[in-house]
C-alpha positions in Angstrom: -38.1 9.0 20.3 -34.9 10.5 19.4 -32.9 10.7 16.4 -29.6 9.7 15.1 -28.5 13.5 13.6 -26.0 14.2 11.4 -23.8 17.4 11.2 -21.9 18.2 8.0 -20.9 21.6 8.9 -17.6 20.8 8.7 -17.3 19.3 5.1 -18.2 22.7 3.7 -16.1 25.4 2.3 -17.2 27.8 5.2 -15.7 25.7 7.6 -12.7 24.2 5.7 -11.5 26.7 3.1 -10.9 25.7 -0.8 -10.6 22.1 1.1 -14.6 21.7 1.5 -17.8 21.7 -0.7 -18.9 24.7 -1.6 -22.6 25.8 -1.8 -22.9 25.8 -5.9 -21.1 23.1 -5.5 -24.1 21.0 -3.8 -26.2 23.0 -6.2 -24.9 21.8 -8.9 -25.4 18.4 -7.7 -29.2 19.0 -7.2 -30.1 17.4 -10.7 -27.6 14.4 -10.6 -29.0 13.8 -7.1 -32.5 13.9 -8.6 -31.7 11.8 -11.4 -30.2 9.0 -9.2 -33.2 8.9 -6.5 -35.6 8.6 -9.8 -33.5 5.6 -11.0 -32.9 4.1 -7.6 -36.2 4.2 -6.4 -37.5 2.5 -10.1 -34.6 0.1 -9.3 -35.8 -0.3 -5.0 -39.6 -0.7 -5.8 -39.3 -3.5 -8.3 -39.2 -6.8 -6.4 -37.5 -8.6 -9.6 -34.6 -5.7 -9.7 -34.1 -5.8 -6.5 -33.1 -9.4 -6.4 -31.5 -9.2 -10.3 -29.2 -6.6 -9.4 -28.3 -7.2 -6.0 -30.6 -4.8 -3.9 -32.5 -6.9 -1.7 -31.1 -6.0 1.5 -33.2 -2.9 1.2 -36.1 -4.9 2.5 -34.8 -6.7 4.8 -36.3 -4.5 7.7 -39.7 -5.3 6.3 -39.3 -9.6 7.2 -42.2 -11.5 8.1 -43.3 -12.5 11.5 -42.8 -15.8 10.6 -39.1 -15.5 9.2 -38.4 -14.0 12.1 -40.0 -16.4 14.8 -38.2 -19.5 12.9 -34.6 -17.7 13.9 -35.8 -16.8 17.8 -36.8 -21.0 17.5 -33.2 -22.3 16.5 -31.7 -19.4 18.9 -33.7 -21.3 21.7 -32.3 -24.7 20.6 -28.7 -23.5 20.4 -28.5 -21.7 23.3 -28.6 -24.4 25.4 -25.0 -25.2 24.3 -21.8 -23.6 26.5 -20.1 -21.9 23.3 -21.2 -21.0 19.6 -18.6 -21.0 16.7 -19.4 -18.9 13.7 -17.3 -19.5 10.6 -17.9 -17.1 7.8 -15.2 -14.5 5.8 -16.5 -10.7 4.6 -19.6 -9.5 5.7 -20.5 -13.1 7.3 -17.6 -12.0 9.7 -17.9 -8.5 9.6 -21.2 -8.0 10.3 -21.4 -10.5 13.6 -18.2 -8.9 14.7 -19.8 -5.0 13.8 -23.1 -6.8 16.2 -20.8 -8.4 19.1 -19.0 -5.6 19.9 -21.9 -2.7 19.9 -24.4 -4.2 21.0 -23.0 -6.8 23.6 -21.5 -6.4 26.6 -17.3 -5.8 26.6 -15.7 -8.9 27.4 -18.9 -10.9 26.7 -16.8 -14.0 26.8 -14.9 -13.7 29.6 -17.9 -13.0 32.7 -20.5 -15.2 33.0 -22.3 -12.6 35.0 -22.9 -10.8 31.2 -23.7 -13.5 29.4 -26.7 -14.1 31.5 -26.7 -17.9 30.8 -26.1 -17.3 26.6 -23.3 -19.4 25.0 -19.8 -18.1 24.2 -19.3 -17.0 20.8 -16.2 -17.4 18.8 -15.2 -16.2 14.9 -12.8 -17.6 12.5 -12.7 -19.2 8.9 -12.2 -15.7 8.2 -8.8 -16.1 7.6 -6.1 -19.4 6.9 -4.0 -18.1 10.2 -3.6 -21.9 11.4 -2.6 -20.7 14.8 -6.5 -19.1 15.4 -8.3 -22.5 14.7 -6.0 -24.7 16.1 -6.5 -22.4 19.9 -9.7 -22.8 19.3 -10.4 -26.5 18.9 -7.7 -27.4 21.7 -9.4 -26.0 24.2 -13.0 -25.7 23.1 -15.4 -28.8 24.0 -17.0 -30.6 20.9 -19.9 -31.9 22.9 -20.4 -28.7 24.1 -20.3 -26.4 21.1 -22.6 -25.9 18.1 -21.2 -24.4 14.7 -22.6 -22.0 12.5 -21.2 -22.0 8.9 -22.3 -19.1 6.9 -21.6 -19.2 2.9 -23.6 -18.4 0.0 -21.7 -21.2 -2.3 -19.3 -23.1 0.2 -16.7 -22.4 -1.9 -14.9 -20.0 -0.6 -11.3 -21.3 0.9 -11.5 -19.3 4.1 -14.6 -20.7 5.3 -14.5 -24.1 3.6 -11.2 -24.7 5.4 -12.1 -24.1 8.3 -15.8 -25.6 8.1 -13.6 -28.9 6.9 -11.7 -29.3 10.1 -14.1 -28.7 12.5 -16.7 -31.4 11.2 -14.1 -33.3 11.8 -13.7 -32.3 15.0 -17.5 -32.7 15.7 -17.2 -36.0 14.3 -14.3 -37.8 16.0 -16.2 -36.8 19.3 -19.5 -36.5 19.2 -19.9 -39.6 16.3 -22.4 -39.8 13.3 -25.1 -37.3 15.0 -22.3 -35.2 15.0 -24.2 -32.7 12.4 -27.3 -32.1 14.6 -25.0 -29.4 16.0 -24.3 -27.3 12.6 -26.6 -24.9 11.1 -25.5 -23.6 7.9 -26.5 -20.0 6.4 -26.8 -20.3 3.0 -27.9 -20.7 -0.9 -31.1 -21.2 -0.6 -30.9 -23.4 -3.1 -27.4 -24.1 -5.2 -23.9 -24.3 -4.1 -21.8 -27.2 -2.6 -23.0 -26.2 1.1 -26.6 -26.4 0.1 -26.3 -29.5 -1.3 -24.2 -31.0 1.9 -27.4 -29.9 3.7 -29.8 -31.6 1.2 -27.6 -34.5 2.1 -27.3 -34.9 5.7 -30.7 -34.2 5.7 -32.0 -36.9 3.6 -30.2 -39.1 6.7 -31.5 -37.4 9.5 -34.0 -34.4 9.5 -32.6 -32.9 12.9 -29.1 -32.6 11.4 -27.5 -29.5 9.3 -30.7 -27.3 9.9 -30.1 -24.1 7.8 -31.0 -20.7 6.9 -31.4 -19.2 3.7 -29.1 -16.2 2.3 -31.7 -14.4 0.9 -31.5 -13.8 -3.3 -30.4 -10.1 -4.0 -28.8 -10.0 -0.7 -25.2 -9.5 -1.5 -22.5 -10.0 1.8 -21.7 -6.8 2.7 -25.5 -5.9 2.9 -26.7 -9.0 4.6 -26.2 -8.3 8.3 -29.5 -7.8 8.7 -30.3 -11.3 7.3 -27.8 -13.6 8.0 -26.7 -11.9 11.2 -30.0 -12.0 12.8 -29.6 -15.6 14.5 -26.0 -14.1 15.9 -27.8 -11.2 17.3 -30.7 -13.3 18.8 -28.1 -15.5 20.4 -26.3 -12.8 22.5 -29.8 -11.4 23.7 -29.9 -8.6 21.4 -33.9 -8.3 20.4 -33.8 -8.4 16.9 -37.1 -6.8 16.0 -35.7 -3.8 17.5 -32.2 -4.1 15.2 -35.0 -4.3 12.3 -37.1 -1.5 13.2 -34.5 1.0 13.6 -32.9 0.2 9.8 -37.0 0.8 8.9 -37.4 3.9 10.6 -33.8 5.0 8.7 -35.3 3.7 5.1 -38.3 6.0 6.2 -36.2 9.1 7.2 -34.4 9.1 3.8 -36.8 8.4 1.6 -37.2 11.9 0.4 -35.7 12.9 -2.8 -34.5 16.1 -1.2 -30.9 16.0 -0.5 -31.1 18.7 2.2 -34.0 16.8 4.0 -32.1 12.9 3.6 -29.1 12.7 5.3 -27.6 9.5 3.2 -28.4 11.4 0.0 -26.6 14.4 1.6 -23.8 12.1 2.7 -23.3 10.6 -0.1 -23.3 14.4 -2.3 -20.8 16.0 -0.3 -18.3 12.9 -0.3 -18.9 12.6 -4.1 -18.0 16.1 -4.4 -15.0 16.2 -2.4 -13.4 13.2 -4.0 -14.1 14.2 -7.8 -13.6 17.8 -7.3 -11.5 18.0 -4.3 -9.2 15.2 -4.1 -10.4 13.1 -1.2 -9.8 10.0 -2.1 -9.7 8.6 1.5 -12.8 7.9 3.8 -11.9 7.6 7.5 -14.8 6.4 9.9 -13.3 7.1 13.8 -16.5 6.2 16.0 -15.4 7.4 19.4 -17.0 4.5 20.7 -14.6 1.8 21.7 -17.4 -1.1 20.7 -18.1 0.8 17.6 -15.0 0.0 16.1 -15.5 -3.3 14.8 -18.6 -1.2 12.7 -15.9 0.6 11.3 -14.4 -2.3 9.9 -17.3 -3.3 8.3 -18.1 0.4 6.6 -14.3 -0.4 5.5 -15.5 -3.5 3.4 -18.7 -1.4 2.2 -17.1 1.4 1.1 -14.3 -0.3 -0.1 -16.2 -3.1 -2.5 -18.8 -1.4 -3.4 -17.4 2.2 -4.7 -14.1 0.4 -5.7 -14.6 -0.2 -9.2 -12.6 -0.5 -12.9 -15.0 -0.2 -14.9 -18.4 2.1 -15.5 -21.8 0.8 -15.6 -23.8 0.1 -18.8 -27.7 0.1 -17.8 -29.4 -2.9 -20.3 -33.1 -2.7 -20.2 -34.4 -6.5 -20.8 -37.4 -7.2 -22.9 -39.3 -8.2 -19.5 -38.4 -4.6 -18.4 -35.9 -5.6 -15.6 -32.7 -4.0 -15.7 -29.4 -5.7 -16.2 -26.0 -3.9 -15.1 -22.9 -4.6 -17.0 -19.5 -4.0 -16.6 -19.1 -1.1 -19.9 -14.9 -2.1 -20.7 -15.3 1.0 -23.2 -15.2 2.8 -20.0 -12.5 2.1 -17.6 -12.9 4.5 -14.4 -11.1 3.0 -11.5 -12.9 4.9 -9.5 -11.8 3.8 -5.5 -12.5 5.6 -2.2 -9.7 4.1 0.4 -11.5 2.7 3.8 -9.9 3.7 6.7 -11.3 2.7 10.2 -9.9 3.9 13.8 -11.5 5.3 16.6 -11.1 7.8 19.6 -9.4 8.3 21.3 -7.0 5.6 20.5 -6.3 7.1 17.0 -5.6 10.0 18.0 -2.4 9.0 19.4 -1.2 7.7 16.0 -2.8 8.2 12.7 -4.1 11.6 13.8 -0.7 12.9 13.0 -1.3 12.2 9.8 -4.8 13.7 9.9 -3.9 16.9 10.7 -0.4 18.0 8.8 -0.6 14.9 6.7 -1.2 15.0 2.7 -5.1 16.9 2.8 -6.5 13.9 0.8 -9.1 11.9 3.9 -12.9 13.0 4.4 -13.0 11.8 8.2 -16.6 10.9 9.6 -17.0 10.9 13.1 -19.6 9.3 14.9 -20.3 10.3 18.8 -22.4 8.9 21.3 -24.7 11.1 23.9 -25.3 8.6 26.5 -23.4 5.4 27.7 -24.8 2.4 29.3 -22.4 3.4 32.0 -19.8 5.9 33.2 -17.3 6.6 35.4 -16.6 10.0 37.1 -13.7 10.9 38.5 -12.7 12.0 42.0 -11.6 15.3 42.5 -8.2 15.5 43.3 -7.6 14.8 39.7 -6.7 18.3 38.7 -7.9 19.6 35.7 -10.5 16.2 34.9 -11.6 16.1 38.4 -15.1 15.3 38.9 -14.9 14.9 35.2 -16.8 11.9 33.8 -15.4 9.5 31.1 -18.1 10.3 28.4 -18.0 13.8 28.9 -14.5 13.7 28.1 -14.9 12.0 25.3 -17.4 14.7 23.9 -14.8 16.8 24.7 -11.7 15.2 22.6 -14.3 14.4 19.5 -15.3 18.1 19.6 -11.8 19.3 20.2 -10.9 16.8 17.4 -12.7 18.3 14.7 -11.4 22.0 16.0 -8.0 20.7 15.2 -9.2 19.2 11.9 -11.0 22.8 10.9 -8.0 24.7 11.7 -5.7 22.8 9.4 -8.9 23.0 6.4 -9.7 19.1 6.9 -13.2 17.9 5.8 -15.0 16.5 8.5 -18.7 15.4 9.5 -20.1 14.2 12.6 -23.1 11.4 13.0 -24.1 11.3 16.7 -26.3 8.1 18.2 -28.3 8.8 21.1 -26.7 5.5 22.7 -25.3 2.9 21.1 -28.9 0.6 21.3 -30.3 -2.2 19.0 -32.6 0.3 17.1 -30.4 3.1 17.1 -27.2 0.3 15.6 -29.6 -1.0 12.8 -30.3 2.7 11.8 -26.5 3.3 11.3 -26.1 0.6 9.6 -29.0 0.8 6.8 -27.9 4.6 6.6 -24.6 4.1 5.6 -26.0 0.9 3.0 -28.3 3.6 1.4 -25.3 6.4 1.3 -23.3 4.3 -0.6 -25.8 2.7 -3.0 -27.0 6.3 -3.7 -22.8 7.2 -4.0 -22.7 4.3 -6.4 -25.8 5.9 -8.8 -23.8 9.1 -8.9 -20.7 7.9 -10.0 -22.1 5.9 -12.8 -20.8 2.4 -11.2 -22.3 -1.4 -9.9 -21.7 -1.2 -6.2 -23.4 -4.4 -5.6 -20.8 -6.5 -7.3 -16.8 -7.4 -6.3 -15.2 -8.6 -9.6 -11.9 -7.8 -8.6 -12.2 -9.8 -5.5 -12.3 -13.2 -7.6 -8.4 -12.4 -8.5 -7.1 -14.3 -6.1 -10.0 -16.5 -5.7 -9.6 -17.7 -9.1 -5.4 -18.0 -8.6 -5.9 -20.1 -5.8 -8.5 -21.9 -7.9 -6.3 -23.2 -10.7 -3.1 -23.8 -8.6 -5.1 -25.7 -6.0 -6.3 -27.6 -9.3 -10.1 -26.8 -8.6 -12.3 -28.4 -11.7 -14.8 -26.2 -13.6 -12.4 -23.1 -14.1 -13.0 -21.1 -17.2 -9.8 -21.8 -19.9 -9.2 -18.6 -20.0 -8.9 -17.9 -16.5 -7.0 -20.8 -16.2 -5.0 -19.8 -19.4 -4.4 -16.1 -17.8 -3.2 -17.2 -14.7 -0.8 -19.8 -16.4 1.0 -17.4 -18.6 1.2 -14.2 -16.1 3.6 -15.6 -13.7 5.1 -13.7 -10.6 8.3 -12.2 -11.6 10.9 -13.1 -9.1 14.4 -12.0 -9.9 17.4 -13.4 -7.6 19.0 -10.2 -6.9 16.1 -8.5 -5.4 15.9 -11.7 -2.9 17.9 -10.8 0.2 
């Protein structure tokens, strides 16, 4: 079987001059990379560390047959419905949308022949715009719609609001058994959504079926956990997705950064960020179906690497590690992710990439073979007789050339095809690369304290009980400043 290919040549100074990494820069990373590998491997080898630190995602490619069979059984039950509405935000939306666009046919919902008897798929609960959910509930048929709500705690405002509205919508039409058309993917033990599942199942075992969000798996790393039910519903072989991730795990197990593409990717981006001022990471797939994968990558990079404080590793008596923010070491790391796609954005953001500030590292995703192709007729001038896929590859090559000419660092990932196996491998590559980059930066790549700020503000203003007094005091004593003369 062919492998995903990685081309890092245009990240180096021999291609892009002083804006690229020199081979000496890379050699200077050998010792830090060896230490990072040693520590990351130690944590990955310990189940208690994986769970405690948020690294259990690395074990998801190796789930048991029994767990997979449970998901497939539930998928068969849901597949009888006309539509499935997924409610979730963050990874619980972005991972699913990435899978939907990459692994199902374009216009999946519009054409029955593409679905092959499978349900239409819709997403909501990922924003507080009232129009999207209103349109869905006016046009979907409640008796023919199944709902999957994904939330670890059940308290995230966007998803909770959507779920409460959808619950009432189902109940009004279906009555007391409305819960038989709901699956909750949530924490296996704690949280308001888990309590609701327990209450409803105590009354009716067929109501509010559930799947667990596994401990130690953060939302942005959870596609191979909470996303498997969705993958099965759209007809994707989830075993192939996991096999692709497992194969990438094996390929990226070497401590040698010259043999480990995830480590080399992380080391080069670290060098370009720290030494060359490349604080923006652009992911540009030359595939329309992979644009949402680029959106998923933005959450993965932004939440993982954007941190205020350095990490302090605390060794507990039982040998398990605990990572805490070192309040004495403010670092404010933060590579800014940007998602775009070729060739569409060659006519927009590419102008800035070429002639704007040289503060970006660009990653292309190239596809060798598409499921279908289009040949142009022989009366079209210079594009006569060319294939769409051939022109797309040429456009990617031309983009790389244009960037190199202006000393703009970039690299290329080539997928043999966009299939379940290679897509699973691609996601795992990015996850491991980000984890390794977190080690090099000495930050906690698996928490997201900055996300809590807006949540806490909303909770205080909404009067949620249980908010810590110091949080409530900080919010109430720090109002937004609104001077009248600047309100026009």
